[in-house]
N, C-alpha and C positions, 0 to 999 in steps of 0.2 A: 158575734165573735168568731163563730165557726165559719160563717160565710166569708168573713174577712180573711181568715186564715187560709181558707180554700182559695180565695181569689189571689192572695199573696203567693201561695204555693204555685198556683197556675201561672202567675206572672213570672216567678223565678224559673219555672220549668220552660216557659215559653222563651225567656231570654237565653237559657242554656241551649235550647234547640236552635234558636236563631244564630247563635255563635258557631255552631258546628259546621254549617256549610261554608262560612267565611274561612274557618281554619282549613277545611278541606280544599277550598279554592286556592288559598295561599300555598298549601302543600303541592297542589297540582301545578301551579305556576312554577314553583321551585324545581319540581321534577322535570317539567317540560324544558325549562331553561338548561338544566343539566343535560337532558337528553340531546338537545340541539347542539350544545357545546361539545359533547362527546362525539356525536356523529360528525360534526365538522372537523374536529381534530383527528378522528380516525380516518376520514376521507383524505385529509391532508397527508397523513403518514402513508397511506396506500398510494397516493399520487406521486409522492416524492421520488421513489425509484424510477418511475416512468419519466418524470420530468428531467431527471439527471441521466437517463438512459443507463441506469445501473445494471439492468439485466444483461445488457450487451457489454458494458465496459468493465464491470467488476470481475467477471470471470477471466477477462484478458489480463487484468492485474494479478489475479491468482496464478495464471499460467506464467507470467513473467517472474514472479517470486519463486515459483517452483523450478523454472529452468535456470535461474541464476544460482540456485542453492549450491550445486556442486563447486562453483567457483568462488563462493563467498565464504571462504575460510581463511584463517590467518596463514596456515601452511601453504595453501594454494596461492594466495596473493604474494607471500614472501617468495615463493618459487618463481613466479613471473618476474619479480624484481631481479632475482638472481639470474634468470635466463637473459634478460635484457642486458645485464652487466656482462655476461659471458659473450654475447654477440658483440657488444661494444669493445670489450678487451681484444677479441679476435680481430675485428676490423682495424682497430688502432695498431695492433702489432704487425699486421700485414703492411700497413702504410709506413710505420716507423722503423721496422726491422727487416721484414722479409724483402721489401722492395729494394733497399740498399744492398742486401746480401745478393739478390739475383742480379742486380745491376753490376755488381763487382764480379760475381762468379760466372754469370751467363751473358752479360752484356745487355740485359733487358733494360731498355731506356725508361719505360713508364708502365707500371702494372695497370694503371687506369686505361692507358691507351691500348695495351696488349690484351686486356681482358675487360671489355666494356661493361659487363654485368657487375663485376667487382667495382669498376670505376663509378657506376651509378650508385651503388650502395655506399661507397666511401664518401661521395659528395653529398648524399642525402642523409647520411647517418646522424649528423648532429641534430637536424630537425626531427627525424624519426625518434631518436633517443629522448629528446625533450618532450615530444608529444606523448610517447608511451609511458615515460616516467611520470609525467603530470597526470595522465589518466589513471595509472595504477595508484598513485598517491591519493587521488580523489576518491577512488573506489575504496581503498584501504581505510581512509579516514571516515568513510560512511559504513564501515562494517557493523559497528554497533547499532546504527540506525536501521540497517537492513534486518538485523536480528530482532530488533524491537517490532518492526512492522510485520515481519514474518511470524512473530509469536502471537499476533492477533488471530482471531478466527478467520477461516478462509474467506477471501474477498467474494467468492462465489455465493456465500451465505448472506452477505451484507444486505442485499435487497429484501430478503425475507425478514431481517431484523426490523424492517419498517412495516412490511406488509402484514405479518402475523399479528403484531400488537394493534395495527390499524383495523384489521378485521374484527378482532376481539372488541375494540372500542366501538366500531360501527354496529356490531350486533348488540352490544350492551345498550347503546343509545336507542336503538330501535325497540328493544324490549321495554326500556324505561318509558317510552312514549305510550305504551299500551298498559303496562302493569308497573305499579310503584312497588318495587320489591327491594328491601334492604340488601338482600344478597347480591343484587345487580350492582348496587352502589359499592359494596365491598369488592366485587370483581373489578370495577373501575379503579378503585384504590390500589388493588393488587397489581394491576397492569401498570399503573403509574409508578408504583414502587419498583417494579421490575425494570422499567425504563431508566429510572434514576440509578439503580444499583448496577445495571449491566456494564456501563463504562468503567465503573470502579472495579468490578470483578475482573474485567479484561485489561485493566491498567491502561485504558485508552487515553487518559489525560497525559500520560508520559509517552506511550508508544505511538499514538497517532501523530503528534507533532514531529517525532523522530522520523516517521515515514515521510512527512512533508519535507523535512530537511534533505532526506535522501533524494526525493523527487527533484528538488531544486538543484542539487549537486549533479544529478544525471541529465539535466536539461540539455547541456552542451555535448554530452556523450552519446545519448540515445537519439541521434538524428541520422537520417539517410546519408547526408553529406559526410558527416564525421565517420560513420562506419565504412563508407566507400573509401575514404582516404586511408583508414587503417588497413583495409583489405589490400589497397594498392601498395601501401608501405610494406605489408607482410610479403607481398609478391616480390618487391624489390629485395627484401631480406633473403628470401628463398633463392632468388636468382644469383644474388651476390655470394651467398654461402656456397651455392653450387659451383661458382667459378673458383672459389677458394679450394673446395674439395677436389674438383675435377681438373682444374688447370694449374693453380698456383702450387698446391702441394706436390703434384707430379713434376712441376718445374723444379722444385727443390730436390726431388729425388734424382732428376736428370742432372742436376748440378753436383751430385755426389753425396747427398745426405741420405742416410737410412731413416726408417720410421722412428727408431729410438732416438736418433740424433735430432730429428725434427722436433720430437716431443720434448727433448731436453733443451734445445736452443730456442724454440718458439712455443712455449707451453700454452699460451692463450689461444694460438691458432689450433693447436692439437686439441685443447678442451672444447673449442667451438665445433671442430670436426667430430669429436666423439659424442658430444651432447646434442648435436643437431636433430637427430631423429626424435629424441625425447622432447626437445623444444617444439618441434613441429607438431608432434602428437598432443602436446600439452596446450599450446596456444591456439591451435586451429579450432577446437570446440568452443573456446571462450569467444573468439571472434565471430564464429557462427551463431552463438547464442545472442551476442550483441546485435547482429544483423537481423536475426529472426524476431527479436523482441522490440524492434522499433515501433511497429503498430501497437503492440501491447502496452508499451510505455506511453504512447500518445493517448491511448484510451484511458489509462490510469490517471494521466495528468489532466484529462478533461473532467474528472470528477471534482466535486467541491474540495476546497483545501482540507487536507487531512486533519488539521487542528480543530476544525469545526465539527467533526464527526461526533465526538462525545456529547456536544451540546444538542445535536439533532435528537438525542435520546433523553438527555436530562431535562431540557426545557419542556417538551410535551409531558414528561413524567411529573414534573413539578406542577404543571397546570392541572393534570388529572388529579393529583393528590389534593391540590387546593380546592378543586371543584367537588370532589368527594367529601372533603371536610366541610365545605360550605353546606352541602345538602345534609350532611350528618348532624349539623347543629340544629337543623329543623326537623329531624326525625321525631323527637318527643312530641312536638307540637302537632306535626302532621299525623302521628299515630293517634293522639288524643282526638283530633278532629275527625279522623276517618273512622273511629270506633263506633260512633253513633250515626254516621252518615248513611244515607240510603245508597243503593246501587246507582241510582240516577246521579247522586251528588259525586260519587267516586269517579264516574265517567266524566 
């Protein structure tokens, strides 16, 4: 009986020992799979900014947003609309009222013929007015979108939002290949959770698509051809206003009107003359910023669509959380198996 018991006990012990290596092997395979998965995902995150040239393009986007900031306010955009209206009213009044007055008082047959710079402005003004008004309406309509995208973290940091988690994942995966540590699995889960929560914390699901709408709206504005046309139009406005100030207003004075009389009889012309220096100083920097930022806009537009950016974080994060949870379900089994395994079996 004793011999039988001993044999039975030995048999049970033998079976227990035999099962331990199998559990350890299963645990080892699970850890290796997790390690490879985390390494591949981490390498993908690190490679993404290089594939999209984000280290070159994203800082240019940050520069564009910064340089546009002084002009992207309700007050400033309303001011530009008012200035275009002042120019238009002055040009119209010269044609509708000043011209007939000078024709009667001084025998001037045609202001456009007598003052070619004014004539060029008068003939081109309807097109210029339509173009500038449309541009300002489009920009003003995207003011909220600009504010949303400008409220995101600096675009200069975006490449690092991929690289830093990728490095953590790559390091975690390499550690897991050599040592099966629960703490490393927890780190993988923490990185995954951080990737999922980051877009929520930065409100990227609403702000990033808004930035995409702004980029689409600016597609026809921020081009070399369009900016060159605006600069040419502004040159026509400056030359035409110069003719009004230096030629047509003096002609009114020569016809016998004093400055107060000119202001009373032709208020739109007087307002244009009085406001022109302010208009010049206000609009020139805006046009300069548009010109300077054409390359920056093009770099920003070459990035992946803004609406996808939140998912670039969420999808890897969900995958990491799922992988960490998968290995976590096997921790009790792997721990039990590893407890009685030899160092040879653990390796």
